[in-house]
Residue frames as qw, qx, qy, qz and C-alpha x, y, z in Angstrom:
[[0.278, -0.666, -0.350, -0.598, 107.55, -44.85, -113.19],
 [0.071, 0.198, -0.623, 0.754, 107.68, -43.12, -109.81],
 [0.590, -0.442, -0.520, -0.430, 105.00, -44.44, -107.58],
 [0.120, -0.265, 0.669, -0.684, 103.90, -44.31, -103.90],
 [0.619, -0.302, -0.624, -0.370, 101.54, -46.91, -102.47],
 [0.297, -0.400, 0.527, -0.689, 100.07, -46.57, -98.97],
 [0.672, -0.226, -0.685, -0.168, 98.71, -49.43, -96.96],
 [0.332, -0.023, -0.717, 0.612, 97.84, -50.25, -93.36],
 [0.334, -0.178, 0.119, -0.918, 94.67, -48.24, -92.84],
 [0.371, -0.319, -0.862, -0.130, 91.46, -49.66, -91.44],
 [0.508, -0.669, -0.156, -0.520, 88.94, -49.36, -88.66],
 [0.487, 0.062, -0.673, 0.554, 90.24, -49.18, -85.15],
 [0.419, -0.771, -0.478, -0.042, 88.78, -48.43, -81.80],
 [0.080, -0.901, 0.205, -0.373, 89.76, -45.39, -79.79],
 [0.558, -0.665, 0.491, -0.072, 93.06, -45.99, -77.97],
 [0.926, 0.120, 0.316, 0.167, 94.14, -48.59, -80.55],
 [0.257, -0.638, 0.478, 0.547, 97.12, -48.53, -82.91],
 [0.810, 0.554, 0.189, 0.039, 97.82, -48.72, -86.66],
 [0.437, -0.494, 0.448, 0.604, 100.93, -48.73, -88.68],
 [0.624, 0.745, 0.102, -0.214, 100.76, -47.12, -92.08],
 [0.628, -0.240, 0.494, 0.551, 103.28, -47.90, -94.82],
 [0.445, 0.837, -0.056, -0.315, 104.27, -46.02, -97.88],
 [0.753, -0.100, 0.505, 0.411, 106.24, -48.07, -100.39],
 [0.250, 0.789, -0.259, -0.499, 108.14, -46.14, -103.08],
 [0.767, 0.115, 0.534, 0.337, 109.08, -47.50, -106.44],
 [0.529, 0.746, 0.207, 0.347, 110.84, -46.07, -109.44],
 [0.174, 0.753, -0.319, 0.549, 113.18, -44.01, -107.24],
 [0.605, -0.203, -0.619, 0.459, 114.96, -44.23, -103.86],
 [0.334, -0.865, -0.354, -0.121, 113.90, -42.25, -100.87],
 [0.692, -0.195, -0.219, 0.660, 117.42, -41.39, -99.73],
 [0.244, -0.083, -0.014, 0.966, 117.32, -37.70, -100.78],
 [0.254, -0.504, -0.484, -0.668, 113.77, -36.91, -100.31],
 [0.308, -0.086, 0.492, -0.810, 111.50, -35.36, -97.69],
 [0.310, -0.267, -0.851, -0.330, 108.61, -37.66, -97.08],
 [0.273, -0.132, 0.364, -0.881, 105.41, -36.54, -95.47],
 [0.100, -0.411, -0.906, -0.031, 102.21, -38.04, -94.16],
 [0.236, -0.049, 0.017, -0.970, 99.15, -35.85, -94.60],
 [0.100, 0.370, 0.885, -0.264, 95.64, -36.34, -93.41],
 [0.274, -0.152, -0.277, -0.908, 92.37, -35.20, -94.94],
 [0.165, 0.267, 0.825, -0.470, 89.40, -35.51, -92.60],
 [0.156, 0.608, 0.727, 0.276, 85.81, -35.29, -93.91],
 [0.000, -0.930, -0.338, -0.147, 84.98, -31.67, -94.78],
 [0.404, -0.837, 0.161, 0.332, 88.43, -30.44, -93.90],
 [0.401, 0.822, -0.401, -0.059, 91.52, -29.36, -95.65],
 [0.920, 0.093, -0.286, 0.251, 94.43, -31.67, -95.99],
 [0.292, -0.893, 0.296, -0.172, 96.97, -31.19, -93.25],
 [0.507, 0.460, -0.688, 0.240, 100.53, -32.33, -92.50],
 [0.859, -0.482, -0.119, -0.126, 100.63, -34.90, -89.73],
 [0.657, -0.570, 0.382, 0.313, 104.35, -35.83, -89.77],
 [0.658, 0.729, -0.180, 0.051, 107.24, -35.35, -92.18],
 [0.764, -0.458, 0.301, 0.341, 110.87, -36.48, -92.32],
 [0.341, 0.809, -0.456, -0.148, 113.99, -35.31, -94.13],
 [0.995, -0.076, 0.053, 0.023, 115.35, -38.67, -94.93],
 [0.631, 0.533, -0.306, 0.473, 118.87, -37.41, -95.82],
 [0.106, 0.505, -0.463, 0.721, 119.38, -35.53, -92.50],
 [0.389, -0.277, -0.845, 0.242, 116.90, -37.42, -90.27],
 [0.123, 0.006, 0.293, -0.948, 115.00, -34.28, -89.27],
 [0.111, -0.445, -0.879, -0.130, 111.33, -34.83, -88.29],
 [0.239, -0.143, 0.109, -0.954, 108.26, -32.75, -87.79],
 [0.115, -0.400, -0.907, 0.056, 105.02, -33.56, -85.99],
 [0.278, -0.579, -0.278, -0.715, 101.84, -31.71, -85.88],
 [0.275, -0.346, 0.544, -0.714, 100.77, -30.85, -82.27],
 [0.834, -0.072, 0.042, -0.546, 98.02, -33.36, -82.63],
 [0.910, 0.217, -0.353, 0.018, 100.48, -36.16, -83.41],
 [0.169, 0.603, -0.629, 0.459, 103.25, -35.36, -80.93],
 [0.347, -0.333, 0.745, -0.463, 103.77, -38.18, -78.40],
 [0.778, 0.158, 0.500, -0.346, 101.47, -40.62, -80.27],
 [0.804, 0.592, 0.014, -0.048, 102.75, -40.83, -83.82],
 [0.470, -0.574, 0.522, 0.421, 106.25, -41.87, -84.98],
 [0.691, 0.686, -0.127, -0.187, 107.52, -41.48, -88.49],
 [0.574, -0.474, 0.613, 0.265, 110.35, -43.78, -89.65],
 [0.665, 0.600, -0.313, -0.316, 111.98, -44.98, -92.83],
 [0.805, -0.186, 0.533, 0.183, 113.48, -48.28, -93.93],
 [0.231, 0.718, -0.429, -0.498, 115.84, -47.39, -96.80],
 [0.188, -0.212, 0.933, 0.221, 116.56, -51.06, -97.58],
 [0.300, 0.456, 0.836, -0.048, 112.77, -51.51, -98.15],
 [0.061, 0.155, 0.325, 0.931, 112.38, -48.04, -99.67],
 [0.362, -0.595, -0.673, -0.248, 109.45, -47.64, -97.41],
 [0.065, -0.326, 0.325, -0.885, 108.16, -45.01, -94.87],
 [0.385, -0.442, -0.808, 0.063, 106.06, -45.89, -91.90],
 [0.254, -0.480, 0.162, -0.824, 103.76, -43.96, -89.57],
 [0.360, -0.281, -0.850, 0.261, 103.19, -45.80, -86.32],
 [0.328, -0.460, -0.072, -0.822, 100.05, -44.34, -84.82],
 [0.352, -0.204, -0.843, 0.352, 99.24, -45.10, -81.11],
 [0.009, 0.453, 0.542, -0.708, 96.50, -43.98, -78.73],
 [0.043, 0.250, 0.570, 0.782, 94.27, -43.20, -81.66],
 [0.180, 0.384, 0.469, -0.775, 91.42, -40.83, -81.31],
 [0.482, 0.643, 0.594, -0.026, 88.21, -40.27, -83.36],
 [0.196, 0.923, -0.043, -0.329, 89.67, -36.98, -84.58],
 [0.299, -0.450, 0.708, 0.455, 92.48, -38.95, -86.25],
 [0.626, 0.436, 0.647, -0.011, 89.91, -40.26, -88.74],
 [0.311, 0.794, -0.167, -0.495, 90.64, -39.47, -92.36],
 [0.884, 0.421, 0.006, 0.201, 92.38, -40.46, -95.54],
 [0.500, -0.710, 0.336, 0.365, 96.13, -40.57, -94.95],
 [0.719, 0.685, -0.045, 0.106, 98.41, -39.74, -97.90],
 [0.613, -0.499, 0.248, 0.560, 102.12, -39.94, -98.17],
 [0.491, 0.865, 0.061, 0.084, 104.00, -37.62, -100.44],
 [0.741, -0.293, 0.122, 0.592, 107.57, -36.69, -101.33],
 [0.280, 0.957, -0.067, 0.018, 109.71, -33.86, -102.41],
 [0.736, 0.332, -0.289, 0.514, 113.40, -33.64, -103.20],
 [0.564, -0.674, -0.223, 0.422, 115.30, -32.50, -100.18],
 [0.392, 0.749, 0.032, 0.532, 116.50, -28.88, -100.44],
 [0.191, -0.768, 0.354, -0.498, 117.41, -28.00, -96.81],
 [0.262, 0.215, -0.872, 0.352, 118.73, -29.69, -93.78],
 [0.398, 0.072, 0.577, -0.710, 115.30, -29.38, -92.11],
 [0.118, 0.355, 0.890, 0.261, 112.09, -30.88, -93.16],
 [0.298, 0.051, -0.075, -0.950, 109.13, -29.00, -94.53],
 [0.145, 0.300, 0.934, -0.131, 105.61, -30.25, -93.83],
 [0.345, 0.489, 0.093, -0.796, 103.64, -27.95, -96.08],
 [0.694, 0.316, 0.647, 0.019, 101.59, -29.91, -98.59],
 [0.481, 0.848, 0.041, -0.219, 102.07, -27.25, -101.28],
 [0.087, 0.757, -0.619, -0.191, 105.74, -28.15, -101.76],
 [0.521, -0.121, 0.844, 0.037, 105.22, -31.86, -102.14],
 [0.414, 0.455, -0.395, -0.682, 104.93, -32.94, -105.73],
 [0.486, 0.099, -0.836, -0.236, 104.44, -36.71, -105.73],
 [0.542, -0.234, 0.452, -0.669, 101.54, -38.29, -103.89],
 [0.016, 0.043, 0.998, 0.047, 100.13, -41.69, -103.22],
 [0.351, -0.389, -0.659, -0.540, 96.46, -42.71, -103.59],
 [0.383, -0.426, 0.327, -0.751, 95.77, -42.62, -99.80],
 [0.430, -0.146, -0.887, 0.081, 94.58, -45.05, -97.20],
 [0.476, -0.604, -0.212, -0.603, 91.49, -44.68, -95.05],
 [0.286, -0.006, -0.776, 0.562, 91.84, -44.61, -91.19],
 [0.497, -0.546, -0.294, -0.608, 88.69, -44.69, -89.24],
 [0.192, 0.064, -0.768, 0.607, 88.80, -44.47, -85.42],
 [0.572, -0.288, -0.140, -0.755, 85.43, -45.35, -83.97],
 [0.264, -0.128, 0.874, -0.386, 83.85, -47.53, -81.31]]
């Protein structure tokens, strides 16, 4: 059974850091695009960062550039999102999702991702 399980969320003060993990089971991530998406209260889900695991191409939303880093550990079949210098506007439920790779680039549009995890809550507040 294909499954994605996120972890690592929590409450952190502004300026702090968190590392989110997304562990895949039932399949290997080698030929997949993997994305991290965020849904803030009252807002639509948006792409934060995505990676084409086969070709190593990455995408970051403007809000994430310079602060977040997406990475994969194929041996662990896990994707990470390192989040530094967190801001209150980073608050939301973070989901990881996958799609089979079809291009050499990565796509960070949620409509093309077809397998989702259950999400992990990130709250940035003092």
